[in-house]
VOGU-3710 file (C-alpha; in Angstrom, 3 decimals, decimal comma):
1> mlpdkilshp> 21,385/61,177/-42,915  24,931/61,706/-44,129  25,715/64,109/-47,002  26,510/61,513/-49,659  23,192/59,799/-49,043  21,308/63,114/-49,047  22,866/64,060/-52,369  21,862/60,724/-53,889  18,278/62,030/-53,940  17,414/64,388/-56,828
11> plvltpaqra> 16,711/67,995/-55,761  13,141/69,250/-55,534  13,677/73,006/-55,199  17,361/73,902/-55,220  19,719/73,828/-58,160  22,760/71,510/-58,062  24,938/74,626/-57,629  22,913/75,780/-54,599  23,155/72,371/-52,970  26,892/72,266/-53,641
21> fyfnngylvl> 27,325/75,723/-52,095  25,537/74,631/-48,923  27,543/71,434/-48,465  30,838/73,185/-49,290  30,280/76,290/-47,146  27,825/75,261/-44,419  25,145/77,823/-45,243  22,974/79,074/-48,096  21,198/82,383/-48,724  18,165/82,714/-51,018
31> pnhvpadkln> 17,373/86,436/-51,464  13,707/87,482/-51,442  12,609/83,850/-51,617  9,371/83,791/-49,588  6,413/85,264/-51,525  4,495/88,285/-50,262  1,311/86,427/-49,306  3,157/84,047/-46,981  5,235/86,887/-45,536  2,150/88,952/-44,798
41> elrkamdeli> 0,599/86,085/-42,830  3,769/85,668/-40,779  4,106/89,397/-40,121  0,492/89,650/-39,008  0,986/86,754/-36,599  4,223/88,292/-35,287  2,526/91,634/-34,674  -0,208/89,905/-32,673  2,341/88,140/-30,469  4,391/91,301/-29,934
51> desrectesd> 1,221/93,100/-28,922  0,527/90,360/-26,361  4,043/90,823/-24,966  3,005/94,274/-23,676  1,601/92,492/-20,618  4,956/90,819/-19,941  7,177/92,522/-17,356  10,092/90,062/-17,444  11,298/87,167/-19,577  9,282/83,971/-19,320
61> erfmvdeghs> 8,885/80,714/-21,238  7,196/82,590/-24,082  8,840/86,005/-24,398  12,519/86,866/-23,943  12,428/90,605/-23,351  15,166/93,074/-24,259  16,398/95,900/-22,034  13,880/98,735/-21,987  10,861/96,540/-22,730  7,600/98,127/-21,594
71> reeprlhrvt> 3,897/98,135/-22,298  4,287/101,377/-24,252  7,319/100,144/-26,208  7,582/96,351/-26,425  11,195/95,264/-27,035  11,907/91,584/-27,540  14,935/89,439/-28,170  12,765/86,445/-28,973  9,403/84,756/-29,057  10,051/81,153/-28,025
81> spqeyhpafw> 8,151/78,452/-29,942  5,872/80,896/-31,791  4,148/77,959/-33,507  2,671/77,054/-30,111  0,932/80,418/-29,870  -0,238/81,215/-33,394  -1,366/78,729/-36,083  0,129/80,788/-38,924  3,627/79,749/-37,887  2,991/75,996/-37,777
91> sfltdpfvtd> 1,157/76,262/-41,102  4,254/77,855/-42,642  6,771/75,523/-40,984  4,975/72,461/-42,368  4,192/73,927/-45,808  5,791/71,963/-48,691  7,173/75,319/-49,823  9,513/74,999/-46,821  9,809/71,266/-46,235  10,592/70,380/-49,868
101> lvadlvgpdv> 13,464/72,850/-49,797  14,716/71,484/-46,478  14,512/67,956/-47,919  17,083/68,943/-50,551  19,568/69,495/-47,689  18,662/66,862/-45,061  17,042/64,086/-47,114  13,459/63,264/-48,086  12,202/62,530/-44,565  12,212/65,710/-42,484
111> kfhhcklnvk> 11,879/66,065/-38,709  10,975/69,242/-36,774  13,074/70,045/-33,694  12,229/73,572/-32,503  11,429/77,121/-33,610  12,117/80,630/-32,361  11,306/84,095/-33,641  14,319/86,322/-33,002  12,749/89,782/-33,102  15,988/91,665/-32,396
121> sgkgsrgikw> 14,396/94,986/-31,540  16,041/98,191/-32,746  18,022/100,788/-30,816  20,984/98,653/-29,851  19,620/95,129/-29,432  22,561/92,849/-28,625  24,265/90,686/-31,202  25,260/87,031/-30,846  28,905/85,960/-30,572  30,477/83,305/-32,763
131> hqdtiahpht> 28,975/79,898/-32,041  27,929/76,538/-33,494  24,320/75,458/-33,071  25,023/71,774/-32,593  26,548/72,337/-29,155  23,123/73,315/-27,760  21,266/70,306/-29,190  23,652/67,547/-30,369  22,232/64,762/-32,556  23,459/61,400/-33,786
141> dfsglafgvy> 24,670/63,072/-36,989  25,056/66,626/-38,281  22,243/66,850/-40,821  20,469/69,416/-38,643  19,987/72,918/-39,981  18,236/76,157/-39,111  15,884/77,509/-41,769  15,700/81,259/-41,280  13,446/83,877/-42,863  14,091/87,615/-42,575
151> lngcdldqgp> 10,473/88,763/-42,330  11,302/92,416/-43,087  14,652/91,919/-44,771  18,020/92,773/-43,236  20,724/95,304/-44,128  24,227/95,621/-42,705  23,229/98,064/-39,962  20,578/95,662/-38,650  23,035/92,938/-37,710  22,798/90,198/-40,336
161> tafipgshng> 23,806/86,639/-39,583  27,498/86,244/-40,442  29,306/83,032/-41,358  32,788/81,563/-41,562  32,464/79,605/-44,829  33,638/76,009/-44,623  33,958/76,016/-40,830  31,364/73,222/-40,609  34,111/70,898/-41,864  36,348/71,816/-38,943
171> pvysayddeg> 36,026/70,846/-35,280  33,119/71,485/-32,966  34,659/73,785/-30,377  34,006/73,851/-26,667  31,321/76,258/-25,500  32,433/76,202/-21,850  34,603/78,950/-20,373  37,556/78,440/-18,049  35,231/78,396/-15,036  33,028/75,670/-16,478
181> nftiqvkded> 30,132/77,929/-17,475  28,294/77,088/-20,673  28,481/80,296/-22,722  27,002/79,197/-26,080  29,998/80,735/-27,859  33,374/79,687/-29,194  36,202/80,845/-26,939  38,404/83,665/-28,213  41,567/81,584/-28,113  39,986/78,961/-30,353
191> lkwmtedmvd> 39,372/81,552/-33,078  42,837/83,097/-33,315  43,075/81,680/-36,838  40,078/83,730/-38,017  40,594/86,934/-40,013  38,095/89,593/-41,040  38,293/88,665/-44,715  36,956/85,193/-43,897  33,587/86,555/-42,745  30,523/86,576/-45,012
201> aptggpgtvv> 27,546/88,591/-43,724  24,927/88,384/-46,503  21,916/90,693/-46,502  18,632/90,668/-48,379  15,146/92,041/-48,716  11,907/90,783/-47,150  11,524/87,028/-47,464  15,255/86,338/-47,731  16,032/82,823/-46,518  19,225/81,915/-44,643
211> iincrvihga> 19,949/78,231/-44,072  22,529/77,409/-41,398  24,202/74,022/-40,979  24,385/73,010/-37,320  28,235/72,879/-37,351  29,062/76,127/-39,171  30,529/78,951/-37,078  28,219/81,945/-37,244  27,048/84,942/-35,248  25,268/88,266/-35,651
221> lanktdkprp> 26,111/91,901/-35,120  24,042/94,239/-32,960  21,077/96,000/-34,533  22,168/99,647/-34,850  18,926/100,929/-36,366  15,565/101,920/-34,916  13,859/99,081/-36,791  13,492/95,510/-35,503  15,121/92,725/-37,506  12,799/89,741/-37,095
231> llltvyssad> 14,278/86,388/-38,128  12,089/83,282/-37,929  14,449/80,363/-37,232  13,306/76,747/-37,408  15,520/73,735/-36,768  14,951/70,614/-38,851  16,911/67,415/-39,365  16,677/64,204/-41,280  14,143/61,814/-39,763  16,919/59,299/-39,021
241> tfpytpnpip> 18,844/61,857/-36,945  18,054/61,701/-33,223  18,848/64,123/-30,382  20,679/62,590/-27,444  20,214/65,456/-25,002  17,014/67,266/-23,932  15,636/69,885/-26,296  16,560/73,403/-25,066  13,338/74,730/-26,638  10,812/71,903/-26,216
251> ssqsgeivrg> 7,319/72,043/-27,655  4,411/69,725/-28,315  5,578/69,413/-31,951  9,198/68,476/-31,189  10,181/65,347/-33,118  7,213/65,515/-35,486  7,810/64,283/-39,033  6,794/67,184/-41,280  7,688/65,514/-44,575  8,054/61,869/-45,548
261> kparmasfdl> 8,049/59,066/-43,012  9,649/58,182/-39,655  12,971/56,352/-39,593  13,457/52,748/-38,511  17,234/53,043/-38,234  19,360/55,867/-36,825  22,114/57,642/-38,741  25,457/58,185/-36,995  28,341/60,565/-37,610  31,158/59,606/-35,246
271> rpceippdwr> 32,836/63,003/-35,135  32,708/64,163/-31,492  30,436/66,844/-30,094  30,521/68,325/-26,607  27,514/67,789/-24,342  25,590/70,881/-23,167  24,071/71,296/-19,695  20,922/69,406/-18,785  18,290/71,688/-20,294  15,607/70,174/-18,078
281> dgyegawkaq> 16,911/72,653/-15,511  15,990/75,496/-17,875  17,446/77,231/-20,921  18,404/80,864/-20,453  19,276/81,595/-24,086  22,390/82,860/-25,837  21,988/86,494/-24,793  22,069/85,833/-21,055  24,807/83,189/-21,318  27,024/85,424/-23,410
291> kkaeetnkrk> 26,414/88,413/-21,172  27,718/86,316/-18,271  30,775/85,439/-20,371  31,407/89,134/-21,024  31,222/89,821/-17,295  33,738/87,036/-16,642  36,096/88,422/-19,302  35,788/91,911/-17,850  36,516/90,615/-14,360  39,641/88,895/-15,657
301> grsaltm> 40,727/91,887/-17,721  40,064/90,224/-21,078  38,090/91,537/-24,027  35,718/89,316/-25,994  36,441/88,684/-29,655  34,260/91,042/-31,639  32,750/90,513/-35,042
//
């Protein structure tokens, strides 16, 4: 669904000013938004999954392990599709508390695409370079968004998600390097226009919600603390928005309508978007792809653009 049509529906949760901020800037932050009872359920479920990861010795389809991961000290980048492994997550992702809010930004009929729990363990867990989400899972329009919840909050030292406000109205940049490798990041030369004062890196306490439009340029700093910075990220779109490449994080719930009704007609935004690799061959995730890009830059004597 295109923005003018979305905005023709009266808001259910957000104020007109909050909706305007999202459509003007490409993101929205709602500090301390998720109530304690819902947060406690999510944290309990997360702790159970992290405990199960102790048996994991290397990354697999469920756990993406960080350097130094062990049975004694589990360290995770991510739990992939946590809603497949614990009912508390799917219960939250389909709760009207979430889907009514998402409807204010994608339209009344809401479709689930995928979910990931980015644990971002402490003690130097890697950050994520500047990127645009839509390049990993392009759709027929750009209504898609990521609904994120900081389960324990996030301060500046923990590597908050950072945004370039308004960049969703600019181009979708290539995510391939000069050697044809898909790096899941915007190339340095394409961001020469960016200055430090353009960056917004909002923080917040437990239950803070960050909503990320699929076109906005964003990234995250490394976690410099000893504490993990778990961020539950769920991608939704309007029901009339359809992916035209395989889902990089498929699940049994992919494509499920979580609010409203299915679409009979597709919505199209004709602005171009690059095609990612065929994810049926496997999705290695942003960390591995960007580490390869860093190795290529180092080999060629170039330094990656830092945040």
